[in-house]
DOVEXVEX-410098 format. One record per residue (C-alpha): residue number from 1; residue in one letter; x, y, z. Coordinates in steps of 0.2 Angstrom, whole numbers. Layout:
// residues N
VOMI  num  residu     c1     c2     c3
VOMI  NUM       a      X      Y      Z
...
***
This chain:
// residues 72
VOMI  num  residu     c1     c2     c3
VOMI    1       m     48    254    190
VOMI    2       a     30    253    186
VOMI    3       q     20    237    183
VOMI    4       g      5    232    173
VOMI    5       i     -8    221    184
VOMI    6       l    -20    211    172
VOMI    7       k    -38    217    180
VOMI    8       s    -49    209    167
VOMI    9       s    -52    200    150
VOMI   10       n    -65    201    138
VOMI   11       l    -69    190    123
VOMI   12       k    -76    198    108
VOMI   13       v    -84    188     93
VOMI   14       v    -89    198     77
VOMI   15       f   -101    191     65
VOMI   16       d   -104    194     47
VOMI   17       y   -121    200     43
VOMI   18       g   -118    202     24
VOMI   19       v   -118    219     15
VOMI   20       d   -130    234     15
VOMI   21       e   -139    242      1
VOMI   22       h   -122    253     -2
VOMI   23       n   -112    236     -3
VOMI   24       k   -104    241     14
VOMI   25       p   -101    226     25
VOMI   26       i   -112    224     41
VOMI   27       f   -104    217     57
VOMI   28       k   -111    214     73
VOMI   29       t   -101    210     90
VOMI   30       k   -104    200    105
VOMI   31       t    -95    204    119
VOMI   32       f    -92    191    134
VOMI   33       n    -85    199    151
VOMI   34       r    -77    191    164
VOMI   35       i    -66    179    155
VOMI   36       r    -53    169    165
VOMI   37       r    -38    180    164
VOMI   38       d    -27    165    161
VOMI   39       s    -37    159    147
VOMI   40       t    -25    153    132
VOMI   41       a    -27    160    114
VOMI   42       d    -32    142    109
VOMI   43       e    -46    140    123
VOMI   44       l    -54    157    118
VOMI   45       y    -53    153    101
VOMI   46       s    -61    136    103
VOMI   47       a    -74    145    114
VOMI   48       a    -79    157    100
VOMI   49       i    -80    144     87
VOMI   50       a    -93    135     97
VOMI   51       i   -102    151    101
VOMI   52       g   -102    154     82
VOMI   53       s   -109    138     78
VOMI   54       l   -125    143     87
VOMI   55       s   -126    158     76
VOMI   56       q   -133    158     58
VOMI   57       e   -121    171     54
VOMI   58       p   -102    166     51
VOMI   59       v    -89    172     62
VOMI   60       w    -79    187     55
VOMI   61       a    -66    190     68
VOMI   62       i    -61    185     86
VOMI   63       e    -52    197     98
VOMI   64       r    -46    197    116
VOMI   65       n    -47    214    126
VOMI   66       d    -36    215    141
VOMI   67       s    -37    228    155
VOMI   68       y    -22    232    165
VOMI   69       e    -19    242    180
VOMI   70       i     -4    252    180
VOMI   71       g      6    256    197
VOMI   72       e     21    254    207
***
């Protein structure tokens, strides 16, 4: 039976930069690599909020992206 082994995790913080001249939202992201693989959602949320507090733009979304290696 195949198994998935967690290789790495990334934290992506999306910032809201308002709207453009066509009233379409502008979002910019900052990705942080080499996140501890055993980090909890609460820890990542707290870190993202702390990072967001350093920016003038509000945090729009917080994402965790995991990469798995599939093998037997």
